[in-house]
C-alpha positions in Angstrom: 66.4 40.8 57.9 66.2 37.1 57.1 67.7 36.1 53.7 66.6 32.8 52.2 68.7 31.5 49.4 67.5 28.8 47.1 63.8 29.2 48.1 61.8 30.3 45.1 58.8 32.6 45.3 55.9 30.7 46.9 52.4 30.4 45.7 49.7 31.5 48.2 51.7 30.0 51.1 50.2 28.9 54.4 52.3 28.1 57.4 51.4 25.0 59.4 53.1 24.6 62.8 53.1 22.1 65.6 55.3 21.8 68.7 56.0 18.7 70.9 55.3 19.0 74.6 52.6 20.7 76.6 50.4 21.4 73.6 50.7 18.0 72.0 48.7 15.3 73.8 49.4 11.9 72.3 51.9 13.5 69.9 48.8 14.1 67.7 49.8 17.6 66.4 53.5 17.1 65.8 52.7 13.7 64.1 50.3 15.5 61.7 53.0 18.0 60.6 55.5 15.2 60.2 52.9 13.3 58.0 52.6 16.4 55.7 56.4 16.7 55.5 56.8 13.0 54.7 53.9 12.7 52.2 54.9 15.8 50.3 58.6 15.3 50.6 59.5 18.6 52.2 63.0 19.9 52.2 64.2 21.6 55.4 65.6 25.0 54.5 66.1 26.5 58.0 66.5 25.7 61.6 66.4 27.9 64.7 69.6 28.1 66.8 68.9 25.6 69.6 71.3 27.5 71.9 68.9 30.4 72.0 65.7 28.6 73.1 66.3 25.2 74.7 67.5 23.9 78.0 69.6 20.9 77.0 69.1 19.3 80.5 65.4 19.2 79.7 65.5 18.5 75.9 68.8 16.6 75.5 70.7 16.3 72.2 71.1 12.9 70.7 74.2 11.2 69.3 74.1 8.9 66.2 76.4 7.2 63.8 76.7 8.1 60.2 79.0 5.7 58.4 81.0 5.2 61.6 81.2 9.0 62.3 79.5 10.2 65.5 77.2 13.1 64.9 74.9 15.2 67.2 71.3 16.3 66.6 70.3 19.2 68.7 66.7 19.8 69.8 65.3 22.7 67.8 62.6 23.9 65.4 62.9 23.3 61.7 61.2 24.8 58.7 60.5 23.1 55.4 58.6 24.0 52.2 56.4 21.8 50.1 54.5 22.5 46.9 51.1 20.8 46.5 50.4 20.3 42.8 47.2 20.3 40.8 45.1 22.8 38.9 45.7 25.4 41.6 49.2 24.7 43.1 49.8 26.0 46.6 52.8 26.0 48.9 52.9 25.1 52.6 55.6 26.2 55.0 55.9 23.5 57.7 57.2 24.4 61.1 57.9 21.4 63.4 59.8 21.5 66.7 59.7 21.4 70.4 58.1 23.9 72.7 61.0 26.2 73.6 62.3 26.4 77.2 63.0 30.1 77.2 62.7 33.4 75.3 59.3 32.8 73.8 58.9 36.3 72.5 62.1 36.1 70.5 61.2 32.7 69.3 57.8 33.9 67.9 59.5 36.9 66.3 61.9 34.7 64.5 59.1 32.5 63.2 57.2 35.6 62.1 60.3 36.8 60.4 60.3 33.7 58.2 56.6 34.1 57.6 57.1 37.7 56.4 60.0 36.9 54.1 58.1 34.0 52.5 54.9 36.0 52.0 52.8 33.7 54.3 49.1 34.5 54.0 47.9 32.6 57.1 49.4 30.6 60.0 47.7 27.5 61.2 48.9 26.0 64.5 48.0 22.5 65.5 47.5 21.4 69.1 46.1 18.5 71.1 44.7 18.3 74.6 43.5 15.7 77.0 39.7 15.6 77.6 36.7 13.7 78.7 36.0 12.3 75.3 35.4 8.6 74.5 37.8 6.8 72.1 34.7 5.3 70.3 33.4 8.6 69.0 34.9 11.0 66.3 37.7 13.1 67.7 36.4 16.6 68.5 38.5 19.3 66.7 38.0 23.0 67.6 39.1 25.9 65.4 40.2 28.9 67.5 41.2 32.4 66.5 41.7 35.8 68.2 40.5 37.7 65.1 36.7 38.4 65.2 36.5 38.9 61.4 38.4 35.6 60.7 36.0 33.8 63.2 33.0 35.0 61.2 34.3 34.3 57.7 35.8 30.9 58.5 33.2 29.6 61.0 35.7 29.5 63.9 35.4 30.1 67.6 36.7 33.4 69.0 38.8 32.6 72.0 37.8 34.1 75.4 40.4 32.2 77.4 42.2 33.8 80.3 45.0 31.9 82.2 48.3 30.1 81.6 49.0 29.0 78.0 51.6 27.3 75.9 53.6 28.2 72.8 50.6 27.6 70.6 48.7 30.4 72.4 51.7 32.7 72.4 52.5 32.3 68.7 48.8 32.8 67.8 48.7 36.1 69.7 52.0 37.2 68.2 50.6 36.6 64.7 47.5 38.6 65.6 49.5 41.6 66.8 51.6 41.4 63.7 48.6 41.5 61.4 49.0 37.9 60.2 45.8 35.8 60.2 46.2 32.9 62.6 44.1 29.9 63.5 44.8 27.1 66.0 43.2 23.7 65.6 42.8 21.6 68.8 42.1 17.9 68.9 40.7 16.3 72.1 42.5 13.1 73.1 40.8 10.7 75.6 42.6 11.2 78.9 42.4 7.5 79.8 44.5 6.5 76.8 46.9 9.4 76.5 50.1 7.5 75.5 51.4 8.4 72.0 50.9 7.8 69.2 47.2 8.6 68.6 46.6 8.2 64.9 42.9 8.8 65.2 43.5 12.3 66.6 46.2 13.0 64.0 43.7 12.0 61.3 41.0 14.3 62.7 43.5 17.2 62.7 44.4 16.6 59.1 40.8 16.4 58.0 40.0 19.7 59.7 43.1 21.3 58.2 42.1 20.0 54.8 38.7 21.7 55.1 40.3 24.9 56.4 42.9 25.5 53.6 41.0 23.7 50.8 43.7 21.2 49.9 43.3 17.4 49.6 45.8 15.8 51.9 47.1 12.3 51.1 46.4 10.3 54.2 48.5 7.2 53.4 48.1 4.5 56.1 46.6 6.8 58.7 43.0 5.7 58.3 44.0 2.0 58.8 46.3 3.0 61.7 43.4 4.8 63.3 41.1 1.8 63.0 43.7 -0.5 64.4 44.3 1.9 67.3 40.6 2.0 68.2 40.3 -1.8 67.9 43.2 -2.1 70.3 41.7 0.2 72.8 38.3 -1.5 72.5 40.0 -4.8 73.4 41.8 -3.3 76.4 38.7 -1.7 77.7 36.7 -4.9 77.3 39.1 -6.6 79.7 38.4 -4.1 82.5 34.8 -3.7 83.6 35.4 -0.4 85.4 37.0 1.2 82.4 34.2 -0.2 80.1 31.6 1.4 82.3 33.5 4.7 82.4 33.7 4.7 78.6 30.0 4.1 78.4 29.3 7.0 80.7 31.5 9.3 78.4 29.6 8.0 75.3 26.2 8.8 76.8 27.4 12.3 77.8 28.9 13.0 74.4 25.9 11.7 72.5 23.6 13.9 74.6 25.7 17.0 74.1 26.0 16.5 70.4 22.4 15.6 69.6 21.5 19.2 68.6 24.6 19.4 66.4 23.4 16.7 64.0 22.3 19.4 61.7 21.9 19.6 57.9 25.0 21.8 57.8 27.2 19.2 59.6 25.9 16.5 57.3 26.5 18.6 54.2 30.1 19.3 55.4 30.8 15.6 55.6 29.3 14.9 52.2 31.4 17.6 50.6 34.5 16.0 52.1 33.5 12.7 50.6 32.9 14.2 47.2 36.2 16.1 47.3 38.1 12.9 48.0 36.2 10.9 45.4 36.6 13.4 42.7 40.2 14.4 43.5 39.4 17.7 45.2 41.2 21.0 44.5 44.5 19.2 44.5 44.7 15.7 43.0 47.4 14.6 45.5 51.0 15.1 46.5 53.2 17.1 44.2 57.0 17.3 44.3 58.6 19.1 47.2 60.4 22.3 46.4 64.1 21.9 45.8 65.7 24.2 48.3 69.3 23.7 47.2 70.7 27.0 46.1 72.6 25.3 43.3 76.0 26.6 44.3 77.6 29.3 46.3 77.3 29.4 50.1 73.7 28.5 50.3 73.9 25.0 48.8 73.9 23.0 52.0 70.7 22.7 54.0 69.9 21.1 57.3 67.9 17.8 57.1 66.2 15.8 59.8 67.9 12.6 60.6 66.1 10.1 60.3 50.7 1.3 76.1 47.8 0.5 77.9 44.8 2.2 79.4 44.7 4.5 82.4 42.2 3.3 84.9 39.7 6.1 85.7 39.1 7.0 89.3 35.5 6.7 90.5 33.3 9.8 90.0 32.8 11.9 93.1 29.9 10.8 95.3 26.7 12.6 95.1 26.7 15.7 97.3 30.3 16.4 96.6 31.7 18.7 94.0 35.1 18.6 92.4 36.9 22.0 92.2 36.6 23.6 88.8 40.3 24.1 88.6 41.5 20.7 89.8 44.4 19.5 87.6 44.4 16.3 85.7 47.8 14.7 85.0 48.6 13.9 81.4 51.3 11.3 82.2 51.2 7.6 81.6 49.7 6.9 85.0 46.5 8.6 84.0 44.1 10.8 86.0 44.0 10.5 89.7 40.6 12.1 90.0 38.6 11.7 86.9 35.3 13.5 87.5 32.0 12.7 86.1 31.8 14.0 82.5 28.9 16.3 83.4 31.1 18.2 85.9 34.2 18.7 83.8 35.0 20.8 80.8 34.1 18.9 77.7 36.4 19.8 74.7 33.5 19.0 72.4 31.3 21.6 74.1 31.4 24.7 71.8 31.1 27.0 74.8 34.5 25.9 76.1 37.6 26.7 74.0 40.5 24.2 74.0 42.7 26.9 75.6 40.1 27.3 78.3 39.9 23.5 78.9 43.7 23.3 79.0 45.8 20.4 77.8 44.2 18.1 80.3 40.7 18.8 79.2 39.7 20.2 82.6 39.7 23.9 83.4 43.1 23.7 84.9 45.4 26.4 85.9 49.0 25.2 86.3 51.1 27.6 88.2 53.2 29.5 85.7 57.0 29.5 85.9 58.8 32.5 87.3 59.8 33.4 83.8 56.2 33.3 82.5 56.2 37.1 81.8 59.0 36.4 79.2 57.2 33.3 77.9 59.9 31.0 79.3 59.3 27.6 80.8 62.4 26.4 82.6 60.5 23.2 83.3 60.1 22.4 79.6 59.3 19.1 78.2 61.6 16.2 78.5 61.9 13.4 76.1 58.8 11.9 77.7 56.9 15.1 77.0 55.6 15.5 80.6 53.2 18.4 81.1 54.2 21.1 83.5 53.6 20.3 87.2 50.4 21.7 88.4 
């Protein structure tokens, strides 16, 4: 049993989680949780034992100086609690860390242990994948769940994916089997500009999270950062005729696919978000973070966190040839080696294709699982450069 000293009883708590690595294209998901923690001044109250879940040759510890004293920060997953003020206060439990290298089932059980002790009502896991989506259009965000009832009541997609998955998929299934409502939100990041950060994708995830849990999230400088990011990519694309033509092709494919979705319901959703922000919404802004100091005894000390260019797309396959449906698409800085025509690849904005099905690269890829896949391990976990697993 997990005992939490110094953490008061929470009000309608929702757990929001994100993990760096395979499920975090452009660092969009982990940056979103970091934004919530920073804006609402979260206090870290627990951290998982790094020795149990991480390969330190893959995720190396860092050394830093504190007043001339050398200290070590170990790669791990930390939990913090924030209270959102307003007429109807609500608490969020933020989980931010790195996709574990091993013992995924134990990792998920430990996260669920905290959720049980804190009375968490729902778990929302954020993720980001690479896809054939243009940077000039709104970032597609898909809501996925394994619970048919939750899919109907919250207007989410019910996942039908079969194949390799990351810690986001494993944790979501663990929640479902434990009877905890769980949703994953996936943002599609343009594969030709995959380097982090991607403030536009982070902003899209926060907007969708805001709609899902009914809280107004302070966005700070994110909207301006997103505009500056898009302007920068526009300028880089304009300097390369081949990239500009490719982006135009993606725009045409996206506009054609989304034409039927310009419905009254979608317009009403956007108008409701505008009114909520103008009128202050259900929560008028950030409230103070919960003090997690136990005020004495053994529980008084708590852990605290110490403080590119474009990828040139390859030419589309010639007419008469067809790219394999499961061909992998790298997510590293060198960009895709075989970017197919948008009409032949899985489009993350297509509601018939779930983000899990599209995979982190946006294509229907099937990276070969590690030998420890049955136990959820990934001995080839993410390095500091957050490379995706070799496929």
